[in-house]
N, C-alpha and C positions, 0 to 999 in steps of 0.2 A: 558276527555270525560264524565265521570260519574258525573261531577259537573253540566252538562247541560241536561243529559238524564238519566232517571231512568232505570237501568238495572236489569232484572230479570233472574236469573240463574236456569234453570231446575235442574241442578245437585245438587244445594243447597236445593231446595224444595223437591226433591225426595230422597236426601241423597244417590245418586248413582254417579259413574263415568260417564262421558259423553258417553263413549263407551258401557255402560251398559243400556242406555236409549233406550227403544223400542217404537213402535207405540202406544201401549196401555198406556204407561207412559205419552206421550205427550197428548194423548186424555184425560186422567184423569185430568191433570192439567188444560187444556183449557176448559174442560166441568164442572169444579168445583167439581170433584169427589175426589180430593186429599185433605185430612184434613189439611195438612200443608200449603196449597196454599190459598193466598188471591188475586190471579191474577184477574184483571178486564180486560176482553178481549177487551173492547172498547178502552182501553188506549194503546194497543200494536200497534205501527206503523212500527216497523221493527223487522225482525227475523234474527238471525245468527245461522247457523248450524255448529257445531264444532265436529270433530270426528264422522261424519256421523249420527248425531242425525236425525231421520226421520221426515219429515213433509209432510203428505198426503194432498190432496185437502180437505178431510173431516174435518181435523183440521184447515187448513188455512182458510176455509170458515167461521170459527167462529170468524175471526178477521176482522170486518167491516172497520176498519181504516188503515189496512195494506198498506204500501207504497212500501216496498222493502224486498226481501229475499237475504241475502248474505251468500254464502257458503265458509267456510274455507277449501279450497282444490280444486282439479280439478274435480274429480268424483262427479257428482251431481245426480246420480240415486236414491238417498234416498229422494230427494225433488221432489214434483209433479210439474215439470216444465210446463207440458201441462195445468194444472189448472191455474197456474200463468199467462201463456201467454194468455189463454182465458179470464182472468180477466183484462188483460192489465197491469200486474205488472211486474217489472223487476226482473231478477234473476242474481246475480253476482257470479263469481267464481275466482279462483286464478291460471290461466294457466301459465305454464312456471316456476313458483317458485319451484316446486317439481321435475321437470324433470332432472335437472343436478345432484342433489345428489342421486336421485333414479337410474340414469344411472351409477353413480359411484358404488353404491351398487351392481348393476347388474354385473359389471365387477368383483367385489369381489366375488360374489356368483359363477360365472363361474369358477374362479380360485380356490376357496375353494373346490368346488365339484370335479373338474377335478384332483386336486392334493391331495385329501384326507386331507385337511388342518385341519379340526376340529378333526377328528379321530387321526391324527398325534400328535396334541397338547395333546389330552387326554392320549394317550399312553406314550408320553414323560413325563407326569406328574404322571402317575399311580404309586403307591407305589410298585407294584409287577413287574414293568418292569425292567428286568436285561439285555436285549439286544434288538437291533433293527433289524427288518427283512429287509435285503437288497433286497429282491425280492418282496416287497410289492409295486406294481406299480400303478400309476395313469394314467391319460390321458393327452396327449399333447394338449395345446390350440393353439400354433403357427401352422399355416397352416390348421386349422380346418375350417369347414363351420358353420357359424352362421346364424340361421333363425330367423328373427325378425317379430313377428306377431303384426301388428299395427305400422305404420311408421309415427306417429305424432311426437311431440316434444321429448317425452321420447325415442322413438325408434331411432330417429336421434342422440340424445345426446349419447346414448349407442354406436352407430356405431363410432362416432367421438372419443370416448375414447378408443375403443378396436382395432382400425385400426393398431396400432403399433405391433400387434401380427401377421401381414401378414395373416389375416383371410379373407376367402371368405364370403361375405355378401349377403344373399338372404332376400327379404322382401315380405310380403303379406299385402296388405292394400285395403280398399274398393275402393280407387282411386289410379291410378298410379301417381308417382311423378317424372317425367322424368328429371326435372331440377336438382333434387338432386342426381340422379343416378351417374352421372360423378363426381360430387363434393365429394360424400361419397363412391364411389366405390361399390355401391349396385346394385343388380339385382332384378328386379321385377319378380315374379313367374307367368308367363302367365298361367300355369297349376293350379293356385289357391293354396289354403292352403295345399292340399294333396301333391303337388309337393314340397313345402317347407318342410313339415314334412318328406318326403321320403329322401330328400337330406341332411338334416342338422344334424350336430353333437351336437349342442346346440340350442334348441328352446326356445326363450325368449318371453314371453307374455308381451306386452306393450299396450294392448287395454284398452279402457275405459269400465267400467261396464255399460251395457245397455241391454235392452231386447234382442237385436239381438246378443249379445256376451255372455250372460249367458249360461253356458254349452257348450261353443264353443269347448272345448277340452274334449273328452270323449273316450269311448272304441274304437270306429272306428279310431279316430285320433291317439291313442296310437299304434294301430296295424299298422298304416301307417309309424310310426317312425322307425328309426334304432334301433336294439336291444342294440347298444352301445351308444344311445343318452341320453342326459340329458335335462329335462324340467326345465326351470327357470321361475318362476312367479313373476313379478313385478307389475302386474295389480290389480286384485281383486280376492279373493278366489272363487267367484261364476263363474268365467270364466272357471274353471275346474270342471268337475264332479269328486268330490274328492274320492268317493268310487271306481270309475274306475281307478283313479290314484293309489290307494292302490293295486288294483288287478294287474295293469300293472307292478308295482314294484315287487310285490311278485312272479309273474310268470316269471319275466325276459323279459317281452315284451319291456321295456326300462330299461336303466342301472341305472339312478339316477334322483333325483329331488332336486332343491334348491328353497325354497319358502319363500318369505317375507310376503306373504298374504295367509290366509287359511279361511275356513268356519267351525265353527265360529273362532273368535279370542278372547282369546287363545283357542287352541284345548283342549278337555278333556285330563286330565293327562294320561289316559290309551289309547289314540288314537294310532293306528298302525304306523302312520307316525313318531311319536316321538320315536319309538322303532327301526327304521331301520337305519342301519349304512350307507346306501347309500342315505340318505335323510338329508338335512340341512333345518331347520326351524328357521327363525329369527322373531323378534317380531314387524313386520311392522315398520321398521325403515328407509324406503326409503328416506324420506325427513327430517329425524331427525338430523339436524345440527342446532346450535343456529342461525346462519346467515340466513339460508333458512326458518326456522320456523318464524323468526321475519319478514322476507319479506312477507310471506304468511299472517301473521296477519295484516301487514300494508295494503296489497292489499284488504283484507277482510273489514277492517275498511274504506278504501277509497271508496269502493263500497257502503257500508252502508250509509255513510255520503252523498254521491252523490244522492242516492235514497231518503233519507229523505228530501233533499233540492230540489228534483225535477229535478236534472241534469242527463245527460247520465252517466251510470256507466262506469268507465274506462275499466273494463274487464267484459263483460256481456255474459251470455248464450243467453239472449235476453233483449232488452231494454223495456222501458215503451211503451205501445201500441200507445198512442196518439202522441208521438214524431215522428219526421220525419224519416230520414234515419236511419235504424237499423244497428248498427255495431255488428259484431259477431266474436269472436275469435275462430279459428279452433282448436278443441281439438282432432281431429281424429288422 
């Protein structure tokens, strides 16, 4: 690919990891304010965002010959899709590729939290351990109630993987999915999110990061949950009001949390969540298998090439404006 197309890597120009690049960094490079950059904006015809590198309309507007933006991942809230759509430019993403492995991790986090797995390993390895406490109990997963917030591909994959535990499944979604209810043994909460929170032993967040989901779970929602409940976040850190989560855990409003995503990532080393025994924090590894990351890269590249060649993107948030029928993959 790089024999035919000149590739510019912001991480090389800025000497930062992709996950460290912010809005001001992108602006500095494209506005010519970065001493290490010799980027000619007129030459840029395609943009790839990896690890949530942000691209606002203000920066994208500096690229007069832009043809396509391709996102490496499902969540695309860091890209100004409204600006691109208004300009008639396609935006690609990689739906489905991350859902399966992230759902697997979700099952693992539920089990690890319920059965004190991380603490148990630490105590078994500790040099001062001389005996095991036979009365150190965890929680039973079999027969529990699982509440899935967001019943898109990831939420559905999670339910498929955990059904062997004879678990009761509730779901909350912006639209009811009746066709899947019998297939997956899931029940839609007519009483909305509060009903799900009130009834669930494990609340798993599987929603996309969007303006309407940011801060979705805060103090009021924690008060609605069982005191014995566990929050599992597979979505994005900003879906949860993190300070409210800390308060809920410290006060015993909820029992535990298992988080693959936080705000920021990684957390400051002195953050309260890293000091609590009833909290598991993993390093955003939901899709981190070789096979799945390779598939995501392939989908991202396929979208990029299609956009550069003026074809419909195989998996698009939205297609090029002047093309006929717009195809859209449901990421809800």
